[in-house]
Every structure is written in C-alpha cells, then in structure tokens.
C-alpha angles and dihedrals in degrees: 000000000000107000121221106271145149111272111221114205131183119263089244093054091043089057088056106035131038101219128194109241099215131046135159111200130162112213124210126183105215100185136039104174140151090238131052122273118210148180106014124203124199139203129179132197115173109304092345115100120185128191128185128185142154121258135195095202094107090055095262130051114281132172118252132185136199134186138202119192096187103059096277100308096113131016135208120230117286118264122213108225101185133045105184139144091228133054121288110195149155101037125192125192137202132183134205111178108301093345121097130192126195128185126187144160120255130182098191090116091057100268130047116274134171120256133187133206131184136200122192096188106058093278099307091121132013132212121232116285119264121211109228097184134034105179139146092236135054119290112191151153098039122194126193134204137177114226115177106305093340130101107209130192132186130185142155120258131186096195091112089060096267129046116279135174119251134188133201132174142192123209095192103056096276100309093115131013132212121229117287118260122215108224098184134042107178140145089233131058122280113203147176105011126196127197137196131173141200117185108308092345120099126183127195128186129183141151124256134183101198092107090061100270133041111280134171117253133188137201130180138196122202095190104057095275099308090118133011130213122227117289122258125215107226099184135041105178139152091235133053117285111201150158101031123193125189140195136184129224144134129086109337090350095293095141122078123188128194130186130182145159117261131191095197094107090056095266131043115285131170119253133188134200132177141199121203095192105057094276099309092119133010133214126225115291119253126214110229099184135039105182139149090229132057118282107197149161101031124201125195137198133176135206116175107307092341119103124186123194120185130183143160119257132187096196092112090057096267132047114280132170120253134179141193128196133206117197095187104057094274100310092116134008134219123230119291116267123209107220102184132043106185140143092228134052121293108194148165102025121200119194131200136169138215126188091273108018143052117217131202126185126181142149121257133184096197091116093055100270128044116278135175118251134184130202126187135181137173115270 
C-alpha cells in the first residue's frame, strides 16, 4: 500500500505539470505471466470489482478476467475467457448486479469480428460466446453499455470500404440480437467509438476525418437505440482530435461529459466538454493538460457531481498515468495528480468509481514484460 505522503517532483516537471501533493493509493498487481498482458477494462458494482484484458501468455492473444469481491483488497484467480487459434483483443466489460458482459474482437475466422460473452454469477461461469458481426471487413474496438433492459454494443467496421461506426443491441440480456445499425456514412474514416446509456438515452462519440482532419462527433438516441438523431460535431480544431470517451451523470442523467486527446497545441493534450441537457447543446471545451509531452488515451468516470479523467503522459520521459478530478460536474478542476512513478511504461488507463472508492487499472512493463495493475483510493 502506498502511504499518504508528499510527492516531491523536479522543478522541471513542476513547471510542466500541476501535481497534487497528497495521495493515498493501494496498488495491486493483477497478473504475473510469462507473456504480456495489455489493455485492461474495468467495471465496478458495489464491493465487486471486475477487470478484463488480453494476454499473450498462451502464445496468441486471449481474453482474461479477474474479480475482487471486497473492493479490490483481494482477488480471485484469473479466468481465461477465450480459447481460440486467432487473436482475441480489446475487451470491454459492463456489469448489472451479478450479471457481467464482455465484448472483444477476434480474428480466428480470418478477419476481425466482434464477440460477446455473458456471466450470470459474477464471473464464476460463462455462457458460450456469441458472434455479433460476420463481415468481410475488419470489425474492431468494441464498447459495451447497459441502458435500461438493453445491452448495447458499438464498434468500427471497414466492410463498406472505409471505417464506419456500427451499433447493435439485445433486449433480452444478450440471448438474441437485433440487426446492426450503421451510425455513420462518411467519405472519411470513423474510428474508436464509445457508448454510454441512461434509461432510454444512448450516447455515442467517435472521431472522424471526413471534414479534412480528425474531429470528435456525437450521436444520441432517446428510444434505446431504435432511432438516432443527427450527429453533432463537437470539435473544430486545427489539429487532430482523437480517442473520445464519454460518461453520463447529473440529476436523472441530464449531464453528458466527453474527453479526448487533441493535437491542436502542437502535441497531444487532454480536453473536456460537457452538455447539461442530454447532448442537445454543448458548452465551450476546456483544456485539462498543458504539457511538453504527449497526453493520450483518456478515460472518464462519474459519481454524483464528481468527475475523474485519467490518461497516460510521457512528459516525465516515459509514459505515466495521471488524473484530474472535478467536484462540481466539470465547471472547475482540481490540480493534476500523478498516479504512477515507474521506470517502465504505464499505459491505457481505465477508471471506474464505486460509492466509496476510485479505481484505476492500467498495463505496465516495469517488471520486464507488460502486466496489469490496479490502484484504488477512497473518494
């Protein structure tokens, strides 16, 4: 456990990053494998914390899963979710009570398609995998959300000739799936979607280059994904805006928050924008970082009026994990906190919140090969 202490930073780093002076994080190493473990995803429900990732230990990439039932203090043994001849990668995970859902991309059939697995007993056992796509092109980077009784998945797919965003949902917990809906139809490429839901409202963000440079776009559905309103362009910048993540909060889910990485300043920094009317209108974007290095791959989580944004940053000379918090729904932001202090690379953070704790999972090669770590701290 990392005890609460004053973090001393160099004058050079202090000139670049505003770092919180006190932090109390417990660190857990979740993997210790012969192969590398990458790209963790996290979901939290009460005292149950779930992490999924892909792992090269079997010789090819497979999906693994791990659970803690005491808020992250102790962890059960890892479970291997896939047993394929191809590569199973980029998992995402969602939880609803004792039911877990995992989506991932798998190229066993010859091209990458999206697959889905479900557990009804907190991950102890898993139902057979369901194939969500069966296309000629590549389907990749799936994201999953629970909205009311619906299980909703988005991904990008280059079957049309360029990459587009697709959506599919199940109204019976993943047993059957409605037909896929194509959410974009552009001359450029649409990449890396993210989805969140609240009741019958669904929100999807992605980045798209059809305007000439990569920009962040947004679409919403108010009827559980049956129909979709026109897209909105959230950025209009000189540099590339990429890798958006979104979260929903506020009274009755009225607030929507989006974060992304943006090259407009000349290097990648993290930006944030919010809507207080379910995405109908959007306020002016805010810049959360101002660093000499690259701040990339943001993740966002919300609890009440508290918003947490995490990202990886190579300003110290290697990639480390940083975080900022807003306690007033994104109106103002507290000082930046550096979460990791390692010799290796700490990458791809995923953040989640419970009623009492904040959780951060990431992959890190400090031990020689890449492993999955988790940190948690009281809110």
